[in-house]
PDB file as gemmi writes it, atoms N, CA and C in Angstrom:
CRYST1    1.000    1.000    1.000  90.00  90.00  90.00 P 1                      
ATOM      1  N   MET A   1       0.852  -1.475   0.007  1.00  0.00           N  
ATOM      2  CA  MET A   1      -0.254  -0.285   0.020  1.00  0.00           C  
ATOM      3  C   MET A   1       0.828   1.044   0.308  1.00  0.00           C  
ATOM      4  N   CYS A   2       0.764   2.153  -1.251  1.00  0.00           N  
ATOM      5  CA  CYS A   2       1.843   3.328  -1.235  1.00  0.00           C  
ATOM      6  C   CYS A   2       0.550   4.624  -0.433  1.00  0.00           C  
ATOM      7  N   VAL A   3       0.932   5.066   0.474  1.00  0.00           N  
ATOM      8  CA  VAL A   3       0.949   6.221   0.955  1.00  0.00           C  
ATOM      9  C   VAL A   3       1.496   7.618   0.908  1.00  0.00           C  
ATOM     10  N   ARG A   4       0.982   8.512   0.197  1.00  0.00           N  
ATOM     11  CA  ARG A   4       1.972   9.693   0.744  1.00  0.00           C  
ATOM     12  C   ARG A   4       1.905  10.379   1.731  1.00  0.00           C  
ATOM     13  N   VAL A   5       2.918  10.332   2.425  1.00  0.00           N  
ATOM     14  CA  VAL A   5       3.207  11.431   3.810  1.00  0.00           C  
ATOM     15  C   VAL A   5       2.397  12.407   4.153  1.00  0.00           C  
ATOM     16  N   GLU A   6       2.066  13.255   2.966  1.00  0.00           N  
ATOM     17  CA  GLU A   6       1.199  13.868   3.249  1.00  0.00           C  
ATOM     18  C   GLU A   6      -0.136  13.565   3.646  1.00  0.00           C  
ATOM     19  N   LYS A   7      -1.393  12.386   3.538  1.00  0.00           N  
ATOM     20  CA  LYS A   7      -2.163  11.900   3.522  1.00  0.00           C  
ATOM     21  C   LYS A   7      -1.988  11.047   5.293  1.00  0.00           C  
ATOM     22  N   VAL A   8      -0.816  10.641   5.167  1.00  0.00           N  
ATOM     23  CA  VAL A   8      -0.748  10.301   6.825  1.00  0.00           C  
ATOM     24  C   VAL A   8      -0.615  11.458   8.170  1.00  0.00           C  
ATOM     25  N   ALA A   9       0.078  12.469   7.100  1.00  0.00           N  
ATOM     26  CA  ALA A   9      -0.322  13.836   8.375  1.00  0.00           C  
ATOM     27  C   ALA A   9      -1.327  14.390   8.050  1.00  0.00           C  
ATOM     28  N   ALA A  10      -1.947  14.252   7.385  1.00  0.00           N  
ATOM     29  CA  ALA A  10      -2.916  15.179   7.997  1.00  0.00           C  
ATOM     30  C   ALA A  10      -4.619  13.887   8.318  1.00  0.00           C  
ATOM     31  N   SER A  11      -3.844  12.994   8.442  1.00  0.00           N  
ATOM     32  CA  SER A  11      -4.524  12.131   9.558  1.00  0.00           C  
ATOM     33  C   SER A  11      -4.446  11.806  11.052  1.00  0.00           C  
ATOM     34  N   LEU A  12      -3.149  12.279  11.183  1.00  0.00           N  
ATOM     35  CA  LEU A  12      -2.438  12.208  12.708  1.00  0.00           C  
ATOM     36  C   LEU A  12      -3.274  12.738  13.239  1.00  0.00           C  
ATOM     37  N   VAL A  13      -2.478  14.788  12.709  1.00  0.00           N  
ATOM     38  CA  VAL A  13      -2.919  15.697  13.223  1.00  0.00           C  
ATOM     39  C   VAL A  13      -3.855  15.704  13.718  1.00  0.00           C  
ATOM     40  N   PRO A  14      -5.071  15.735  13.028  1.00  0.00           N  
ATOM     41  CA  PRO A  14      -6.733  15.668  13.603  1.00  0.00           C  
ATOM     42  C   PRO A  14      -7.122  14.527  14.684  1.00  0.00           C  
ATOM     43  N   GLU A  15      -6.283  13.401  14.657  1.00  0.00           N  
ATOM     44  CA  GLU A  15      -6.668  12.633  15.532  1.00  0.00           C  
ATOM     45  C   GLU A  15      -6.056  12.667  17.026  1.00  0.00           C  
ATOM     46  N   PHE A  16      -5.064  13.627  16.859  1.00  0.00           N  
ATOM     47  CA  PHE A  16      -4.481  13.664  18.122  1.00  0.00           C  
ATOM     48  C   PHE A  16      -5.259  15.074  18.497  1.00  0.00           C  
ATOM     49  N   LEU A  17      -5.687  16.039  17.138  1.00  0.00           N  
ATOM     50  CA  LEU A  17      -6.090  17.591  17.907  1.00  0.00           C  
ATOM     51  C   LEU A  17      -7.694  16.740  18.942  1.00  0.00           C  
ATOM     52  N   SER A  18      -8.282  15.851  17.886  1.00  0.00           N  
ATOM     53  CA  SER A  18      -9.491  15.430  18.620  1.00  0.00           C  
ATOM     54  C   SER A  18      -9.622  15.351  19.981  1.00  0.00           C  
ATOM     55  N   ARG A  19      -8.660  14.097  20.406  1.00  0.00           N  
ATOM     56  CA  ARG A  19      -8.722  13.595  22.081  1.00  0.00           C  
ATOM     57  C   ARG A  19      -8.067  14.915  22.487  1.00  0.00           C  
ATOM     58  N   LYS A  20      -7.862  15.922  21.716  1.00  0.00           N  
ATOM     59  CA  LYS A  20      -7.696  17.385  22.414  1.00  0.00           C  
ATOM     60  C   LYS A  20      -7.753  18.003  23.127  1.00  0.00           C  
ATOM     61  N   LYS A  21      -9.663  18.181  22.229  1.00  0.00           N  
ATOM     62  CA  LYS A  21     -10.928  18.752  22.241  1.00  0.00           C  
ATOM     63  C   LYS A  21     -10.566  20.206  21.241  1.00  0.00           C  
ATOM     64  N   THR A  22      -9.848  20.139  21.146  1.00  0.00           N  
ATOM     65  CA  THR A  22      -8.996  21.608  19.712  1.00  0.00           C  
ATOM     66  C   THR A  22      -8.973  21.225  18.463  1.00  0.00           C  
ATOM     67  N   ILE A  23      -9.996  20.530  17.932  1.00  0.00           N  
ATOM     68  CA  ILE A  23      -9.947  19.938  16.797  1.00  0.00           C  
ATOM     69  C   ILE A  23     -10.737  21.079  15.790  1.00  0.00           C  
ATOM     70  N   ALA A  24     -11.641  21.849  16.048  1.00  0.00           N  
ATOM     71  CA  ALA A  24     -12.570  22.884  15.379  1.00  0.00           C  
ATOM     72  C   ALA A  24     -12.147  23.955  15.067  1.00  0.00           C  
ATOM     73  N   CYS A  25     -10.745  24.267  15.532  1.00  0.00           N  
ATOM     74  CA  CYS A  25     -10.154  25.537  14.803  1.00  0.00           C  
ATOM     75  C   CYS A  25      -9.271  24.720  13.084  1.00  0.00           C  
ATOM     76  N   MET A  26      -8.975  23.337  13.025  1.00  0.00           N  
ATOM     77  CA  MET A  26      -8.321  23.213  12.057  1.00  0.00           C  
ATOM     78  C   MET A  26      -9.279  22.720  11.023  1.00  0.00           C  
ATOM     79  N   ASP A  27     -10.661  22.238  11.382  1.00  0.00           N  
ATOM     80  CA  ASP A  27     -11.654  21.777  10.664  1.00  0.00           C  
ATOM     81  C   ASP A  27     -11.919  23.484   9.867  1.00  0.00           C  
ATOM     82  N   GLU A  28     -11.600  24.169  10.492  1.00  0.00           N  
ATOM     83  CA  GLU A  28     -12.048  25.708   9.626  1.00  0.00           C  
ATOM     84  C   GLU A  28     -10.945  25.767   8.072  1.00  0.00           C  
ATOM     85  N   GLU A  29      -9.921  25.657   9.275  1.00  0.00           N  
ATOM     86  CA  GLU A  29      -8.351  26.612   8.600  1.00  0.00           C  
ATOM     87  C   GLU A  29      -8.166  24.927   7.315  1.00  0.00           C  
ATOM     88  N   HIS A  30      -8.646  23.766   7.585  1.00  0.00           N  
ATOM     89  CA  HIS A  30      -8.183  22.441   6.521  1.00  0.00           C  
ATOM     90  C   HIS A  30      -9.501  21.900   6.783  1.00  0.00           C  
ATOM     91  N   PRO A  31     -10.568  22.081   6.537  1.00  0.00           N  
ATOM     92  CA  PRO A  31     -11.898  20.957   5.787  1.00  0.00           C  
ATOM     93  C   PRO A  31     -10.841  19.337   5.725  1.00  0.00           C  
ATOM     94  N   ARG A  32     -11.158  18.606   6.276  1.00  0.00           N  
ATOM     95  CA  ARG A  32     -11.558  17.534   5.870  1.00  0.00           C  
ATOM     96  C   ARG A  32     -12.066  17.362   4.315  1.00  0.00           C  
ATOM     97  N   ILE A  33     -10.972  16.085   3.743  1.00  0.00           N  
ATOM     98  CA  ILE A  33     -11.893  15.478   2.266  1.00  0.00           C  
ATOM     99  C   ILE A  33     -11.516  14.031   2.347  1.00  0.00           C  
ATOM    100  N   ASP A  34     -11.934  13.134   1.245  1.00  0.00           N  
ATOM    101  CA  ASP A  34     -12.382  12.156   0.492  1.00  0.00           C  
ATOM    102  C   ASP A  34     -10.867  11.743   1.073  1.00  0.00           C  
ATOM    103  N   ALA A  35      -9.497  12.110   0.099  1.00  0.00           N  
ATOM    104  CA  ALA A  35      -8.148  12.190   0.009  1.00  0.00           C  
ATOM    105  C   ALA A  35      -8.211  11.556   1.201  1.00  0.00           C  
ATOM    106  N   ASN A  36      -7.946  12.375   2.819  1.00  0.00           N  
ATOM    107  CA  ASN A  36      -7.989  12.122   3.609  1.00  0.00           C  
ATOM    108  C   ASN A  36      -8.000  10.373   4.791  1.00  0.00           C  
ATOM    109  N   ILE A  37      -7.309  10.069   5.124  1.00  0.00           N  
ATOM    110  CA  ILE A  37      -7.288   8.841   6.158  1.00  0.00           C  
ATOM    111  C   ILE A  37      -8.104   9.460   6.921  1.00  0.00           C  
ATOM    112  N   ASN A  38      -9.457   8.749   7.288  1.00  0.00           N  
ATOM    113  CA  ASN A  38     -10.505   9.023   8.499  1.00  0.00           C  
ATOM    114  C   ASN A  38     -10.733   7.794   9.073  1.00  0.00           C  
ATOM    115  N   ASN A  39     -10.374   6.637   8.557  1.00  0.00           N  
ATOM    116  CA  ASN A  39     -10.206   5.045   9.808  1.00  0.00           C  
ATOM    117  C   ASN A  39      -9.399   5.026  10.689  1.00  0.00           C  
ATOM    118  N   ARG A  40      -9.706   5.153  11.334  1.00  0.00           N  
ATOM    119  CA  ARG A  40      -8.348   4.665  12.478  1.00  0.00           C  
ATOM    120  C   ARG A  40      -7.624   3.393  12.653  1.00  0.00           C  
ATOM    121  N   SER A  41      -8.298   2.288  11.948  1.00  0.00           N  
ATOM    122  CA  SER A  41      -7.780   0.960  11.283  1.00  0.00           C  
ATOM    123  C   SER A  41      -7.440   1.398  10.276  1.00  0.00           C  
ATOM    124  N   ASP A  42      -7.146   1.966   9.264  1.00  0.00           N  
ATOM    125  CA  ASP A  42      -6.377   2.133   7.948  1.00  0.00           C  
ATOM    126  C   ASP A  42      -5.135   2.871   8.432  1.00  0.00           C  
ATOM    127  N   LEU A  43      -5.034   4.162   9.111  1.00  0.00           N  
ATOM    128  CA  LEU A  43      -3.975   4.692   9.496  1.00  0.00           C  
ATOM    129  C   LEU A  43      -3.399   3.452  10.688  1.00  0.00           C  
ATOM    130  N   ARG A  44      -3.743   2.731  11.350  1.00  0.00           N  
ATOM    131  CA  ARG A  44      -2.811   1.988  12.422  1.00  0.00           C  
ATOM    132  C   ARG A  44      -2.165   0.762  10.903  1.00  0.00           C  
ATOM    133  N   GLN A  45      -3.090   0.460   9.971  1.00  0.00           N  
ATOM    134  CA  GLN A  45      -2.231  -0.648   9.283  1.00  0.00           C  
ATOM    135  C   GLN A  45      -0.998   0.159   8.124  1.00  0.00           C  
ATOM    136  N   ILE A  46      -1.441   1.110   7.883  1.00  0.00           N  
ATOM    137  CA  ILE A  46      -0.369   2.254   6.979  1.00  0.00           C  
ATOM    138  C   ILE A  46       0.666   2.541   7.799  1.00  0.00           C  
ATOM    139  N   LEU A  47       0.428   3.072   9.372  1.00  0.00           N  
ATOM    140  CA  LEU A  47       1.846   3.118  10.353  1.00  0.00           C  
ATOM    141  C   LEU A  47       2.359   2.009  10.926  1.00  0.00           C  
ATOM    142  N   HIS A  48       1.892   0.220  10.756  1.00  0.00           N  
ATOM    143  CA  HIS A  48       2.599  -0.833  10.632  1.00  0.00           C  
ATOM    144  C   HIS A  48       2.250  -0.543  11.919  1.00  0.00           C  
ATOM    145  N   LEU A  49       1.091  -0.242  13.067  1.00  0.00           N  
ATOM    146  CA  LEU A  49       0.907  -0.693  14.213  1.00  0.00           C  
ATOM    147  C   LEU A  49       0.205  -1.400  14.209  1.00  0.00           C  
ATOM    148  N   ASP A  50       0.381  -2.199  14.113  1.00  0.00           N  
ATOM    149  CA  ASP A  50      -1.544  -3.773  14.425  1.00  0.00           C  
ATOM    150  C   ASP A  50      -0.926  -4.233  16.124  1.00  0.00           C  
ATOM    151  N   GLY A  51       0.590  -4.682  15.581  1.00  0.00           N  
ATOM    152  CA  GLY A  51       0.850  -5.680  16.496  1.00  0.00           C  
ATOM    153  C   GLY A  51       0.676  -4.794  18.242  1.00  0.00           C  
ATOM    154  N   LEU A  52       1.239  -3.298  17.979  1.00  0.00           N  
ATOM    155  CA  LEU A  52       1.671  -2.853  19.154  1.00  0.00           C  
ATOM    156  C   LEU A  52       0.349  -2.513  19.574  1.00  0.00           C  
ATOM    157  N   SER A  53      -1.013  -2.535  18.968  1.00  0.00           N  
ATOM    158  CA  SER A  53      -2.314  -1.875  19.300  1.00  0.00           C  
ATOM    159  C   SER A  53      -3.040  -3.476  19.443  1.00  0.00           C  
ATOM    160  N   LYS A  54      -2.436  -4.651  19.530  1.00  0.00           N  
ATOM    161  CA  LYS A  54      -2.785  -5.275  19.929  1.00  0.00           C  
ATOM    162  C   LYS A  54      -2.480  -5.876  21.448  1.00  0.00           C  
ATOM    163  N   LYS A  55      -1.005  -5.656  21.540  1.00  0.00           N  
ATOM    164  CA  LYS A  55      -0.327  -5.960  22.655  1.00  0.00           C  
ATOM    165  C   LYS A  55      -1.217  -4.352  23.323  1.00  0.00           C  
ATOM    166  N   ASN A  56      -1.448  -3.349  23.107  1.00  0.00           N  
ATOM    167  CA  ASN A  56      -1.386  -2.270  23.772  1.00  0.00           C  
ATOM    168  C   ASN A  56      -2.896  -3.083  24.657  1.00  0.00           C  
ATOM    169  N   LYS A  57      -4.404  -3.628  24.245  1.00  0.00           N  
ATOM    170  CA  LYS A  57      -5.653  -3.872  24.134  1.00  0.00           C  
ATOM    171  C   LYS A  57      -5.688  -5.214  25.295  1.00  0.00           C  
ATOM    172  N   VAL A  58      -4.229  -5.776  25.608  1.00  0.00           N  
ATOM    173  CA  VAL A  58      -4.283  -7.461  25.752  1.00  0.00           C  
ATOM    174  C   VAL A  58      -3.904  -6.373  27.370  1.00  0.00           C  
ATOM    175  N   ILE A  59      -2.605  -5.227  26.997  1.00  0.00           N  
ATOM    176  CA  ILE A  59      -2.214  -4.993  28.704  1.00  0.00           C  
ATOM    177  C   ILE A  59      -3.770  -4.373  28.903  1.00  0.00           C  
ATOM    178  N   GLN A  60      -4.798  -3.218  28.813  1.00  0.00           N  
ATOM    179  CA  GLN A  60      -5.786  -2.731  29.402  1.00  0.00           C  
ATOM    180  C   GLN A  60      -6.484  -3.388  29.183  1.00  0.00           C  
ATOM    181  N   LEU A  61      -6.689  -4.863  28.757  1.00  0.00           N  
ATOM    182  CA  LEU A  61      -8.172  -6.102  29.633  1.00  0.00           C  
ATOM    183  C   LEU A  61      -6.950  -6.444  30.731  1.00  0.00           C  
ATOM    184  N   ALA A  62      -5.670  -6.716  31.167  1.00  0.00           N  
ATOM    185  CA  ALA A  62      -4.985  -7.226  32.339  1.00  0.00           C  
ATOM    186  C   ALA A  62      -5.324  -6.959  33.496  1.00  0.00           C  
ATOM    187  N   SER A  63      -5.651  -5.436  33.528  1.00  0.00           N  
ATOM    188  CA  SER A  63      -5.098  -4.282  34.304  1.00  0.00           C  
ATOM    189  C   SER A  63      -7.096  -4.807  34.690  1.00  0.00           C  
TER     190      SER A  63                                                      
END                                                                             
């Protein structure tokens, strides 16, 4: 899967901002488009974070 760095960055920044409750300003300045990666699962696959995500879930369930 060949994904451009710009698309990944355009997905990571809104994800971070939404967790910090500051996404509204970015939505005004840079509205989301269909070319953006809007699915967390897709983003995990692109960044090869599936293994870490599974380990994190196991740790959370054990707590």
